[in-house]
Kinemage of the C-alpha trace (Angstrom):
@kinemage 1
@onewidth
@group {chain A} dominant
@subgroup {mainchain}
@vectorlist {calphas} color= white
{ca met a 1} P 41.405 74.651 -12.219
{ca thr a 2} L 42.968 74.367 -15.667
{ca ile a 3} L 44.892 71.778 -17.586
{ca ser a 4} L 48.007 72.932 -19.333
{ca thr a 5} L 48.110 71.893 -22.973
{ca gly a 6} L 51.322 73.466 -24.108
{ca glu a 7} L 50.721 77.169 -24.645
{ca ser a 8} L 46.987 76.905 -24.136
{ca leu a 9} L 44.642 76.061 -21.320
{ca ile a 10} L 41.428 74.083 -21.485
{ca thr a 11} L 39.215 75.070 -18.609
{ca ala a 12} L 36.162 73.517 -17.028
{ca ala a 13} L 34.243 76.526 -18.386
{ca asp a 14} L 35.310 75.583 -21.943
{ca ile a 15} L 33.880 72.110 -21.410
{ca asp a 16} L 30.702 73.513 -19.819
{ca asp a 17} L 30.255 75.683 -22.915
{ca leu a 18} L 30.595 72.600 -25.142
{ca ile a 19} L 28.107 70.695 -22.979
{ca thr a 20} L 25.560 73.496 -23.408
{ca arg a 21} L 26.131 73.637 -27.169
{ca val a 22} L 25.851 69.881 -27.615
{ca arg a 23} L 22.653 69.739 -25.555
{ca gln a 24} L 21.138 72.410 -27.812
{ca thr a 25} L 22.008 70.615 -31.050
{ca ala a 26} L 22.621 66.926 -30.485
{ca gly a 27} L 21.077 66.229 -27.119
{ca asp a 28} L 23.516 63.770 -25.508
{ca ser a 29} L 26.220 65.538 -23.544
{ca gly a 30} L 27.074 62.517 -21.385
{ca pro a 31} L 30.485 61.883 -22.960
{ca leu a 32} L 31.461 65.527 -22.411
{ca glu a 33} L 30.342 65.426 -18.804
{ca ser a 34} L 32.408 62.254 -18.304
{ca ala a 35} L 35.408 63.917 -19.944
{ca lys a 36} L 35.093 66.909 -17.638
{ca ala a 37} L 34.790 64.661 -14.578
{ca thr a 38} L 37.851 62.689 -15.641
{ca leu a 39} L 40.001 65.738 -16.392
{ca phe a 40} L 39.006 67.678 -13.314
{ca ser a 41} L 38.600 64.928 -10.739
{ca gly a 42} L 40.549 65.630 -7.614
{ca gly a 43} L 41.408 61.962 -7.399
{ca gly a 44} L 44.601 60.429 -8.533
{ca asp a 45} L 45.767 56.897 -8.012
{ca gly a 46} L 46.972 57.450 -4.471
{ca asp a 47} L 50.469 56.169 -5.151
{ca gly a 48} L 52.023 59.428 -3.997
{ca his a 49} L 53.814 60.061 -7.286
{ca gly a 50} L 53.350 63.382 -9.040
{ca thr a 51} L 51.338 66.363 -7.937
{ca ser a 52} L 48.702 66.672 -10.634
{ca pro a 53} L 45.428 64.835 -10.111
{ca gly a 54} L 43.372 63.273 -12.841
{ca pro a 55} L 44.179 60.890 -15.654
{ca asp a 56} L 47.594 59.969 -16.949
{ca pro a 57} L 48.974 62.367 -19.574
{ca glu a 58} L 48.119 60.102 -22.526
{ca ala a 59} L 44.501 59.677 -21.407
{ca ala a 60} L 44.219 63.427 -20.829
{ca arg a 61} L 45.584 64.128 -24.324
{ca leu a 62} L 43.042 61.748 -25.876
{ca ile a 63} L 40.250 63.489 -23.971
{ca arg a 64} L 41.469 66.894 -25.167
{ca gln a 65} L 41.493 65.569 -28.726
{ca arg a 66} L 37.852 64.474 -28.387
{ca leu a 67} L 36.977 67.870 -26.952
{ca leu a 68} L 38.574 69.662 -29.902
{ca val a 69} L 36.722 67.480 -32.421
{ca thr a 70} L 33.492 68.345 -30.619
{ca ala a 71} L 34.412 72.041 -30.646
{ca leu a 72} L 35.042 71.906 -34.402
{ca arg a 73} L 31.520 70.561 -34.838
{ca his a 74} L 29.709 72.771 -32.321
{ca gly a 75} L 31.798 75.941 -31.940
{ca gly a 76} L 32.232 77.732 -28.653
{ca ala a 77} L 34.995 78.886 -26.365
{ca leu a 78} L 37.366 76.010 -27.090
{ca leu a 79} L 37.155 76.607 -30.831
{ca ala a 80} L 37.763 80.299 -30.157
{ca lys a 81} L 41.012 79.342 -28.389
{ca leu a 82} L 42.157 77.526 -31.501
{ca leu a 83} L 41.136 80.390 -33.780
{ca ser a 84} L 42.885 82.955 -31.564
{ca arg a 85} L 46.213 81.436 -32.665
{ca leu a 86} L 45.458 82.008 -36.343
{ca thr a 87} L 45.363 84.851 -38.835
{ca pro a 88} L 41.978 86.067 -40.096
{ca arg a 89} L 42.473 84.095 -43.329
{ca glu a 90} L 43.368 80.909 -41.457
{ca thr a 91} L 40.399 81.440 -39.130
{ca ala a 92} L 38.081 81.703 -42.146
{ca leu a 93} L 39.541 78.498 -43.572
{ca val a 94} L 39.063 76.613 -40.300
{ca arg a 95} L 35.470 77.830 -40.067
{ca arg a 96} L 34.823 76.778 -43.667
{ca tyr a 97} L 36.320 73.303 -43.246
{ca ala a 98} L 35.609 72.674 -39.543
{ca his a 99} L 33.271 69.719 -40.065
{ca arg a 100} L 35.548 68.080 -42.634
{ca leu a 101} L 38.527 68.552 -40.318
{ca ala a 102} L 36.542 67.089 -37.394
{ca asn a 103} L 35.567 64.074 -39.506
{ca phe a 104} L 39.194 63.551 -40.512
{ca leu a 105} L 40.481 63.890 -36.941
{ca asp a 106} L 37.893 61.292 -35.871
{ca thr a 107} L 39.663 58.753 -38.098
{ca leu a 108} L 43.200 59.672 -37.077
{ca glu a 109} L 44.837 57.234 -34.658
{ca val a 110} L 47.996 59.239 -34.024
{ca trp a 111} L 47.663 63.005 -34.188
{ca ala a 112} L 50.733 64.468 -35.867
{ca ala a 113} L 51.307 67.613 -37.889
{ca gln a 114} L 51.987 65.970 -41.242
{ca pro a 115} L 48.748 63.947 -41.618
{ca val a 116} L 46.639 66.877 -40.410
{ca met a 117} L 48.446 69.239 -42.773
{ca leu a 118} L 48.072 66.841 -45.724
{ca ala a 119} L 44.350 66.439 -45.032
{ca leu a 120} L 43.914 70.209 -44.973
{ca met a 121} L 45.791 70.465 -48.260
{ca arg a 122} L 43.474 67.823 -49.759
{ca phe a 123} L 40.583 70.074 -48.697
{ca gly a 124} L 42.187 72.803 -50.826
{ca leu a 125} L 44.194 74.845 -48.313
{ca pro a 126} L 47.591 76.201 -49.354
{ca tyr a 127} L 50.655 74.637 -47.720
{ca gly a 128} L 51.431 77.583 -45.407
{ca glu a 129} L 47.942 77.854 -43.951
{ca ala a 130} L 47.610 74.068 -43.653
{ca glu a 131} L 50.877 73.859 -41.742
{ca thr a 132} L 49.988 76.680 -39.344
{ca ile a 133} L 46.525 75.248 -38.643
{ca ala a 134} L 47.918 71.743 -38.083
{ca val a 135} L 50.468 73.037 -35.583
{ca ala a 136} L 47.811 75.121 -33.782
{ca val a 137} L 45.562 72.057 -33.479
{ca leu a 138} L 48.374 69.987 -32.001
{ca leu a 139} L 49.446 72.717 -29.577
{ca leu a 140} L 45.901 73.004 -28.270
{ca val a 141} L 45.532 69.310 -27.480
{ca gly a 142} L 49.120 68.971 -26.269
């Protein structure tokens, strides 16, 4: 089962990879396991509306945002999905500034291209690369 996030897909295997990575470095993978259970629960609210199980779209987007922040800090398959959208230079920049970007995204209430791009530019990235990376981040979390 996968969750569509625009052009990309976040799979249960991506989350399992993050869980393994977090256990190896930080220990507590409980929030990731809860996120996986929420995104991939076969439940639904039973009201008969819609065909996709799981949380409402806004809750799912917030979960995907948390997953991406975790991937920026710990690497893995989900980060690779982000990097696959970028040029080698942009990939190197994301790798160099991954922790700073994760820290910034942690403080961001509304994820939009302009604040992400401006933060990346404050880190020292040129406009073009900052814009492309910001758009790739937003496409991944949908």
